[in-house]
C-alpha positions as CSV (number, residue, x, y, z in Angstrom):
1,M,167.3,119.6,93.5
2,K,170.4,120.0,95.6
3,I,171.6,122.8,97.7
4,P,175.2,123.2,98.4
5,G,177.1,120.5,100.2
6,K,180.5,119.1,99.6
7,E,179.1,115.8,98.8
8,N,175.3,115.0,98.1
9,G,173.7,118.1,99.3
10,L,170.0,118.2,100.7
11,S,167.2,117.2,98.2
12,F,164.5,120.1,97.6
13,R,161.4,120.6,95.4
14,N,161.6,118.8,91.9
15,A,159.5,121.4,90.1
16,E,160.3,122.6,86.4
17,H,160.6,126.3,85.9
18,I,160.9,128.9,83.4
19,G,162.3,132.2,83.7
20,K,161.5,135.8,82.7
21,V,163.3,139.1,83.7
22,Y,162.2,142.6,83.3
23,R,162.6,145.7,85.3
24,K,160.4,146.5,88.4
25,S,160.4,149.6,90.6
26,T,161.2,149.2,94.6
27,P,160.8,151.3,97.4
28,T,164.7,151.3,97.4
29,S,165.6,151.5,93.8
30,S,163.9,153.1,90.6
31,A,165.2,150.4,88.2
32,C,166.0,147.1,90.3
33,M,166.3,144.1,88.2
34,Y,164.3,141.2,89.2
35,L,164.4,137.4,88.0
36,F,160.8,135.8,88.0
37,L,160.6,132.1,88.2
38,Q,157.4,130.3,87.7
39,S,156.1,126.8,87.2
40,K,156.2,125.6,83.9
41,T,152.2,124.7,84.4
42,S,151.6,128.6,84.6
43,A,153.9,129.5,81.8
44,A,150.8,130.5,79.6
45,R,150.2,133.3,82.1
46,R,153.6,134.8,81.0
47,V,154.0,134.9,77.3
48,A,157.0,136.6,75.8
49,S,160.3,136.4,78.0
50,N,163.7,138.0,77.4
51,L,165.6,134.8,78.9
52,Y,165.2,131.2,79.4
53,F,167.1,128.8,81.6
54,C,167.0,125.6,80.0
55,S,168.4,122.3,81.1
56,D,171.8,121.1,79.7
57,H,174.3,118.7,81.0
58,S,176.6,121.2,82.8
59,N,173.7,122.7,84.5
60,R,174.9,126.1,84.0
61,F,173.5,129.4,83.1
62,L,173.3,129.6,79.4
63,A,174.5,133.2,79.4
64,R,178.0,131.7,80.5
65,R,178.2,130.1,76.9
66,Q,178.0,133.2,75.0
67,A,181.3,134.7,74.0
68,S,180.3,138.4,74.6
69,S,180.8,141.4,76.8
70,L,177.4,141.2,78.2
71,T,177.5,142.6,82.0
72,V,175.4,141.2,84.8
73,R,173.2,144.2,84.5
74,N,172.4,143.7,80.9
75,H,173.0,139.9,80.0
76,Y,169.2,139.1,81.5
77,R,167.8,141.4,79.0
78,Q,168.4,139.3,75.9
79,G,168.1,135.7,74.7
80,V,171.3,133.7,74.8
81,N,172.1,130.9,72.3
82,T,175.2,128.2,72.6
83,A,177.2,126.7,70.0
84,G,175.7,123.1,68.7
85,K,172.4,123.7,70.8
86,K,169.0,124.8,70.0
87,S,168.0,128.2,71.1
88,P,165.9,128.3,74.5
89,R,163.2,129.7,72.3
90,E,163.1,126.6,70.3
91,R,162.8,124.1,72.7
92,S,161.0,123.5,76.1
93,A,162.5,125.2,79.1
94,T,163.0,122.8,82.2
95,Y,165.8,124.5,84.3
96,I,165.4,124.4,87.9
97,I,166.8,127.1,89.8
98,V,167.2,127.1,93.5
99,K,167.5,130.6,95.0
100,Y,168.8,132.1,98.2
101,V,168.5,135.4,99.9
102,F,171.2,136.6,102.1
103,L,171.1,139.6,104.5
104,L,174.4,140.9,104.5
105,S,176.6,141.3,107.6
106,Y,180.2,140.8,108.2
107,S,179.8,137.1,108.4
108,A,177.4,137.0,105.8
109,S,179.7,138.5,103.2
110,H,182.1,135.4,103.5
111,V,179.3,133.2,103.1
112,V,178.0,135.1,100.0
113,V,181.5,134.9,98.4
114,S,182.0,131.4,99.1
115,L,178.5,130.2,97.6
116,V,178.7,132.4,94.2
117,K,182.3,131.1,93.8
118,N,181.9,127.7,94.7
119,Y,178.1,127.0,93.5
120,P,177.8,128.7,90.2
121,N,174.5,126.9,89.5
122,Y,172.8,128.8,92.2
123,L,171.7,132.2,92.1
124,I,172.7,134.0,95.2
125,I,170.6,137.1,96.1
126,N,171.9,139.5,98.8
127,L,169.7,141.9,100.5
128,D,171.1,144.7,102.6
129,K,170.0,148.0,103.9
130,L,173.7,149.3,103.6
131,D,173.7,150.6,107.2
132,Y,176.9,152.2,108.4
133,C,178.8,149.3,109.0
134,A,178.3,147.8,105.6
135,S,180.8,147.8,102.6
136,L,180.0,146.6,99.1
137,K,183.9,146.6,98.5
138,N,183.6,143.4,100.7
139,L,181.9,141.7,97.7
140,E,183.9,143.1,94.8
141,T,185.3,139.8,94.0
142,V,181.7,138.6,93.2
143,S,180.0,141.5,92.1
144,E,180.2,140.8,88.4
145,K,179.5,137.1,88.6
146,E,176.2,136.0,86.6
147,N,175.0,133.9,89.6
148,Y,174.9,136.9,91.9
149,K,172.5,139.8,92.6
150,F,172.4,142.6,95.0
151,I,169.3,144.3,96.3
152,Q,169.3,147.3,98.7
153,G,166.3,147.2,101.1
154,D,165.2,147.0,104.5
155,I,163.7,143.9,106.5
156,C,161.7,146.4,108.6
157,E,159.7,147.5,105.5
158,P,156.8,144.8,105.3
159,D,155.5,145.9,101.7
160,F,159.3,145.6,100.5
161,I,159.8,142.3,102.0
162,K,156.5,140.9,100.8
163,Q,156.9,142.3,97.3
164,L,160.7,140.5,97.3
165,F,159.1,137.1,98.3
166,E,156.1,137.6,95.7
167,T,158.4,138.1,92.8
168,E,161.5,136.1,93.7
169,K,161.5,132.4,93.8
170,I,163.3,131.9,97.1
171,D,164.0,128.7,98.6
172,I,166.2,129.3,101.4
173,V,166.8,132.5,103.7
174,L,169.8,132.9,105.7
175,H,169.0,135.8,108.1
176,F,172.3,137.6,109.2
177,A,170.9,140.9,109.3
178,A,171.0,142.9,112.6
179,Q,172.1,145.6,114.8
180,T,175.1,144.3,116.3
181,H,177.3,146.5,118.3
182,V,176.8,145.9,122.2
183,D,178.2,149.0,123.3
184,L,175.6,151.0,121.0
185,S,172.7,148.8,122.4
186,F,172.9,150.4,125.8
187,W,172.1,153.9,124.4
188,H,169.8,152.7,121.5
189,A,167.9,149.8,122.9
190,L,164.6,150.9,121.2
191,E,166.4,150.8,118.0
192,F,168.0,147.4,118.4
193,T,164.6,145.9,119.2
194,Y,163.2,147.4,116.2
195,V,165.4,146.1,113.7
196,N,166.3,142.8,115.5
197,V,163.0,141.7,116.7
198,Y,160.6,143.7,114.5
199,G,162.5,143.0,111.2
200,T,163.1,139.3,112.1
201,N,159.3,139.1,112.5
202,V,158.9,140.6,109.3
203,L,161.1,138.4,107.5
204,V,160.1,135.0,109.0
205,A,156.4,135.7,108.6
206,A,157.0,136.6,104.9
207,A,159.3,133.4,104.4
208,H,156.4,131.3,105.8
209,E,153.8,132.6,103.7
210,A,156.1,132.1,100.7
211,N,156.6,128.5,101.7
212,V,160.4,129.0,101.9
213,E,162.0,125.4,102.5
214,K,164.7,126.4,105.0
215,F,165.2,129.6,107.1
216,V,168.3,129.7,108.8
217,Y,168.4,132.5,111.8
218,V,171.6,133.6,112.8
219,S,171.9,134.3,116.7
220,T,174.7,134.9,119.1
221,D,176.2,133.0,122.2
222,E,175.4,136.1,124.1
223,V,171.7,135.0,124.5
224,Y,173.1,132.5,127.2
225,G,174.3,135.4,129.6
226,G,177.9,135.2,131.1
227,S,179.3,132.2,132.9
228,T,182.4,131.7,134.9
229,D,182.3,127.9,134.9
230,E,179.2,126.7,133.2
231,E,179.5,125.5,129.7
232,F,176.0,126.2,127.6
233,D,174.7,123.9,125.4
234,E,171.6,124.4,123.0
235,S,169.1,123.5,125.9
236,S,170.6,125.9,128.4
237,P,168.2,129.0,129.4
238,K,168.6,132.2,127.7
239,R,169.8,134.8,130.3
240,P,170.8,137.9,128.1
241,T,172.3,140.8,130.0
242,N,172.4,143.7,127.4
243,P,170.0,145.0,125.0
244,Y,171.5,143.5,121.9
245,A,171.5,140.0,123.4
246,S,168.1,140.5,124.7
247,S,166.9,141.5,121.0
248,K,168.5,138.7,119.6
249,A,166.9,136.2,122.2
250,A,163.5,137.8,121.5
251,A,163.8,137.2,117.7
252,E,164.7,133.5,118.5
253,C,161.6,133.2,120.2
254,F,159.5,134.4,117.2
255,V,161.5,132.2,114.8
256,Q,161.0,129.2,117.0
257,S,157.3,129.8,117.3
258,Y,157.0,129.3,113.5
259,W,158.3,125.9,114.0
260,E,156.2,125.1,117.0
261,R,153.2,126.3,115.4
262,Y,153.4,125.8,111.7
263,Q,156.3,123.4,111.4
264,F,158.1,126.0,109.3
265,P,161.6,124.7,108.7
266,V,163.6,127.1,110.7
267,V,167.1,126.6,112.2
268,I,169.0,128.8,114.6
269,T,172.8,129.2,115.1
270,R,174.6,130.8,118.0
271,S,178.0,131.4,117.2
272,S,181.1,132.8,119.1
273,N,182.8,136.0,118.1
274,V,184.1,135.9,114.4
275,Y,187.2,137.8,113.4
276,G,188.9,137.9,110.0
277,P,188.9,140.3,106.8
278,H,185.8,142.7,106.0
279,Q,184.6,143.3,109.9
280,Y,183.6,146.9,110.4
281,P,186.4,148.2,112.9
282,E,184.0,148.9,115.8
283,K,184.4,145.3,116.8
284,V,187.6,144.6,119.4
285,I,190.1,142.8,116.9
286,P,190.0,145.1,113.9
287,K,189.6,148.0,116.3
288,F,192.6,147.2,118.1
289,I,194.4,146.2,114.9
290,S,193.5,149.5,113.3
291,L,194.3,151.5,116.3
292,L,197.8,149.9,116.4
293,Q,198.6,150.5,112.8
294,Q,197.8,154.1,113.2
295,N,200.2,154.3,116.4
296,R,197.2,154.7,118.7
297,K,196.7,152.9,122.0
298,C,194.2,149.9,122.4
299,C,191.2,151.1,124.6
300,I,190.3,148.4,127.0
301,H,186.8,148.5,128.8
302,G,187.3,148.0,132.4
303,S,189.8,145.6,133.7
304,G,190.3,143.6,130.3
305,L,189.8,140.1,132.2
306,Q,186.6,139.4,130.1
307,R,187.4,136.5,128.2
308,R,186.0,135.7,124.6
309,N,186.1,133.0,122.2
310,F,187.3,133.7,118.7
311,L,186.3,131.8,115.2
312,Y,188.0,132.8,112.0
313,A,185.5,133.6,109.4
314,T,186.2,130.9,107.0
315,D,185.4,128.5,109.7
316,V,182.3,129.9,110.4
317,V,181.5,129.9,106.4
318,E,182.1,126.0,106.6
319,A,179.7,125.9,109.7
320,F,176.8,127.7,107.8
321,L,177.3,125.3,104.8
322,T,177.1,122.4,107.0
323,V,173.8,123.7,108.6
324,L,172.5,124.1,105.1
325,K,173.4,120.6,104.2
326,E,172.8,118.7,107.6
327,G,170.9,121.0,109.7
328,K,167.5,119.8,111.1
329,P,164.4,122.1,111.0
330,G,163.4,123.0,114.5
331,E,166.9,122.6,115.9
332,I,169.5,125.0,117.4
333,Y,173.3,124.8,116.7
334,N,176.1,126.3,118.9
335,I,178.8,127.2,116.4
336,G,181.8,127.7,119.0
337,T,185.5,127.0,119.7
338,N,187.6,126.1,122.8
339,F,190.2,128.7,121.9
340,E,189.7,131.9,124.2
341,M,191.4,134.8,125.6
342,S,191.2,137.8,127.6
343,I,190.7,140.9,126.2
344,A,194.1,142.4,127.8
345,Q,195.7,139.3,126.4
346,L,194.4,140.1,123.0
347,A,195.8,143.4,123.1
348,K,199.1,142.3,124.2
349,E,199.1,139.7,121.3
350,L,198.4,142.2,118.8
351,I,201.1,144.6,120.3
352,H,203.6,142.1,119.8
353,L,202.6,141.0,116.4
354,I,202.1,144.8,115.2
355,K,204.7,146.8,117.3
356,K,207.3,144.0,117.4
357,T,208.1,143.8,120.9
358,S,207.8,141.4,123.9
359,S,208.4,143.8,126.7
360,E,205.9,144.0,129.3
361,S,206.4,147.6,130.1
362,E,206.3,148.5,126.2
363,M,203.0,146.6,125.7
364,E,201.4,148.3,128.8
365,H,202.4,151.5,126.8
366,W,200.1,150.7,124.1
367,M,197.3,149.8,126.5
368,D,194.7,152.3,127.5
369,Y,192.1,151.3,130.3
370,V,188.8,153.3,130.2
371,K,185.5,153.2,131.8
372,D,183.6,149.9,131.3
373,R,180.3,148.9,129.6
374,P,177.1,149.1,131.8
375,T,177.4,145.2,131.9
376,N,180.3,143.2,130.5
377,D,180.0,139.3,130.8
378,L,183.1,137.7,131.7
379,R,182.7,134.5,129.6
380,Y,180.6,132.6,127.1
381,P,181.8,129.0,127.0
382,M,179.8,127.0,124.6
383,N,179.5,123.2,123.9
384,S,179.5,122.7,120.2
385,E,179.2,119.0,120.1
386,K,175.8,119.0,118.2
387,M,177.7,120.7,115.4
388,H,180.8,118.4,115.6
389,N,178.3,115.4,115.1
390,L,177.2,117.1,111.9
391,G,180.9,116.9,110.8
392,W,182.0,120.3,111.5
393,R,184.9,121.7,113.4
394,P,187.0,124.8,113.4
395,K,190.2,124.2,111.6
396,V,192.2,127.8,111.3
397,P,194.7,128.0,114.1
398,W,194.7,131.5,115.7
399,K,198.2,132.5,114.7
400,E,197.3,131.8,110.9
401,G,194.1,133.6,111.2
402,I,195.0,136.6,112.9
403,K,198.1,137.3,110.8
404,K,195.7,137.0,107.7
405,T,193.6,139.6,109.3
406,I,196.4,142.1,110.3
407,E,197.5,142.0,106.9
408,W,194.1,142.6,105.2
409,Y,193.4,145.9,107.4
410,K,196.7,147.3,106.3
411,E,195.3,147.8,102.9
412,N,191.6,147.9,103.5
413,F,190.9,150.0,106.6
414,H,189.2,152.8,104.6
415,N,186.8,150.4,102.8
416,W,184.2,152.3,105.0
417,K,183.6,156.1,104.7
418,N,183.1,156.4,108.5
419,S,185.7,154.0,109.7
420,E,187.9,156.5,111.6
421,K,184.7,156.8,114.0
422,A,184.7,153.3,114.9
423,L,187.9,153.6,116.5
424,E,186.7,155.6,119.4
425,P,186.6,154.2,122.8
426,F,182.6,154.2,122.8
427,P,180.3,154.5,119.7
428,V,179.9,157.9,118.1
429,T,177.8,156.6,115.2
430,E,174.2,156.8,115.4
431,P,172.2,153.7,114.3
432,F,170.2,154.0,111.0
433,A,172.8,156.8,109.8
434,Q,171.9,157.2,106.2
435,L,175.3,157.3,104.6
436,S,175.8,157.7,100.6
437,G,177.5,153.9,100.4
438,P,180.5,152.3,101.5
């Protein structure tokens, strides 16, 4: 069995499966559709089924071949026939399905879209709590695809997560889910610990029990703490300086312990700041863009001399696909870039592009310096040679990426119901806010 890779991919278990679909109640949905896969040897325990997946030369869902108007929500309910082929019910079912679970975040939405579009043979399952910063509009381009399924749920609910792994045949987990807003973490450190540490512990424990074949934990460069000159590699000590980074560092320890104790195949990634379409505007680049597009000033914490490295979203997608294909169990990989700029310089770049001015005095007019965070690291320089050795390097130039991002926010700022709140200098949105959808 292959998982996504531009060439040969990675080999996983060779097991024959047949599928069965029916409705099952969950804590978060009264009628959430589940696809069950089971070993062919245990097929006798599951008798009548509504849909079988059979092997064919194209390795596609048979449902793709039916010239009908079946939607994602109902095509699983009925048997599918194909021209010139026996009905799945008339021959042995030997289709091998590899399934993924994705925990939705800004970066994850890009990874999900890429995998759904480029790997139609794989079923992509997207699990998301739909917290205040989530928007399903970011996934509208794939929401009706037959190899995509969305499930609403919370990784901090052990019974729900256990049921998910028991009912879904999951081979790979990419764990992006987290509370990530650093400013918010200073006022809600306990909640960040609960979601980022406890939730990760729940998820990795369930994945281990289910014999998942690869567990990728998405962490951050902030676990290293700040540095003015030292370049961090994967062996550098963790010295987090804010509650968000501390919770991510602690979660890493739980994940890594499953490798040390059980040889459970985990991989940890630490990435620089990611920017591009789909990002909730509490983060600095979409916040500055949105403020300027609404004729409001960029709110700059402290001196604005803090420097950040910025990676475009599609480069990060390629990095995660590389980790899926080439990443070795038990390893940590920095996903970084040498491109960096100060927050003040970032504001000036965006003012120049959006307000069409190069005048220093006019730029200063659009910059509002506010009180700094309790701590604000100056730099997070990372060495990403280990990723480079796997064949990955960032490709999208800053000027290209930022122009695409500016254009996207012109039309999509209101993809979130509460997006206006994100533009305040300091957070006003409580974590765990139960909003009625994106």
